[in-house]
N, C-alpha and C positions, 0 to 999 in steps of 0.2 A: 456311656451306654450300658444300661443294665443287661441287655441281651448278650453283649460281647463278654461281659464279666462272668455271666452264668455259663457261657460256652467254654471259657477258659477254665473255670472251676470243674466242669464236667470232664474236660480233657485230662486235667491233673489227677482227678480221682480215678479215671480209667487206667492211667499209666502206673500210678502208685510206686511203691518201692520194688526194686528188682527182686526176683525170687532168689533164695539162698543158693540154688543149684545153677544159676544162670551162667556163671563163669565156666564151670566144667562142662556144662551142656554145650556151650559154644566151642570149646576145645574138642569135644566128642564129635560134633558135626564137621569141624575142619579135618579131624583125623579120618573120618569116614570118607569125605570127599577126596582126600589125598590118596587113601587106600584104593578107592574106586579108579582114580586116574592111573595109578601105578598098575593096577590089575588090567585095565584096558590096554595099556602099553605092552605089558608082559604077554598077555594073550594074543595081541596083534603080532608080536614078534614070534611067538611060538607057532601061530598059524602060518606065518610067512615062511618059517624055517621048515616045518614038518609037512604041511599040506600043499602049499603052493609051489614047492620045488619039485 
């Protein structure tokens, strides 16, 4: 099918090679999410200790 082959080629050209910063960008996103979760837990604990008591 010519239409299917054209669609496959278009998808491959859109994906292309990964950017050179993709690996550290992924690590940065993971570190930010972990930091946010730790911050929420820490702030929740501080609010519980100092405000709710």
